[in-house]
C-alpha positions in Angstrom: 3.2 1.0 4.8 3.9 4.2 3.1 5.6 5.7 0.1 8.7 7.7 0.9 9.6 10.3 -1.7 13.0 11.8 -1.2 13.4 14.8 -3.4 17.2 15.0 -2.8 17.7 11.7 -4.6 14.6 11.5 -6.9 13.4 8.3 -5.5 10.1 6.7 -4.4 10.3 3.7 -2.1 7.9 1.5 -0.3 8.6 1.8 3.4 7.4 -0.6 6.1 5.6 -2.8 3.6 4.4 -5.3 6.3 2.2 -2.6 7.9 -0.9 -3.0 5.8 -3.1 -1.2 8.3 -2.2 2.3 7.1 -1.1 3.9 3.9 0.2 7.4 3.3 2.8 9.3 1.2 5.7 11.0 3.0 7.7 13.7 1.0 11.1 14.5 2.4 13.5 17.4 1.6 11.2 19.7 -0.3 7.7 20.6 -1.2 7.8 20.9 -5.0 4.4 19.4 -6.0 5.4 19.3 -9.7 8.5 17.3 -8.8 6.5 14.9 -6.7 4.0 14.5 -9.5 6.8 13.7 -11.9 8.3 11.1 -9.6 5.0 9.4 -9.0 4.3 9.3 -12.7 7.7 8.2 -13.8 7.8 5.3 -11.3 4.2 4.2 -11.9 3.6 4.8 -8.1 0.5 7.0 -8.6 -0.7 10.5 -9.2 -2.2 13.4 -7.3 -5.9 13.5 -6.8 -7.1 16.2 -9.2 -7.2 19.6 -7.6 -5.8 18.3 -4.2 -2.2 18.8 -3.1 -2.7 16.7 0.0 -3.9 13.4 -1.5 -2.4 10.9 -4.0 -3.9 8.0 -5.8 -1.4 5.1 -5.1 -1.2 2.3 -7.6 -2.2 -1.1 -6.2 0.0 -2.8 -8.8 3.0 -0.7 -7.8 2.4 -1.6 -4.1 2.3 -5.3 -4.9 5.4 -5.1 -7.2 7.5 -3.2 -4.6 6.4 -5.5 -1.7 7.2 -8.7 -3.6 10.0 -10.6 -1.9 9.8 -8.3 1.2 6.6 -9.5 2.8 5.3 -12.8 4.0 2.3 -14.5 5.4 -1.1 -13.1 4.6 0.2 -9.8 3.1 -1.8 -10.2 -0.1 -5.0 -11.0 1.8 -4.4 -8.1 4.2 -3.9 -5.7 1.2 -7.2 -7.0 -0.3 -8.9 -6.2 3.1 -7.4 -2.7 2.9 -8.9 -2.3 -0.5 -12.3 -3.4 0.7 -12.2 -0.9 3.5 -11.0 1.8 1.1 -13.9 1.1 -1.2 -16.3 1.5 1.7 -14.9 4.9 2.5 -14.6 6.2 -1.1 -10.8 5.9 -1.1 -10.6 3.7 -4.2 -10.6 5.3 -7.6 -13.3 4.6 -10.2 -11.5 1.7 -11.9 -10.3 0.1 -8.6 -6.6 0.3 -9.4 -5.5 3.1 -7.0 -5.9 3.8 -3.3 -6.3 7.3 -2.0 -3.5 8.3 0.5 -2.8 11.4 2.5 0.5 13.3 1.7 2.7 14.3 4.6 5.1 17.1 3.7 8.0 16.4 6.1 10.1 19.3 7.5 13.7 19.5 6.5 16.6 20.0 9.0 16.1 23.8 9.1 12.4 23.5 9.9 11.2 24.6 6.5 9.3 22.5 4.1 
């Protein structure tokens, strides 16, 4: 699963929620860090890792909320397993509410980001 942030429509969505084996943030149509930070904060999706433009803390609560009604089976247990693995690698914040995810700055149609 991943967070898709589309800067042309000011939206953050959870894409591919059933894929609980990976987590990242994809930013489309721009590279404005301040705008991405604003969208993450205003939606409750997360926040940038302090001093790091390439990693975001993603809210576990936001993930669960956005996946509700879209996933089935053992999704909740699989997310808990992801959290366990994240903790082992240091990818869980101090209070355990956010997972660390890499940011992919996607190229636009003209090749620029």
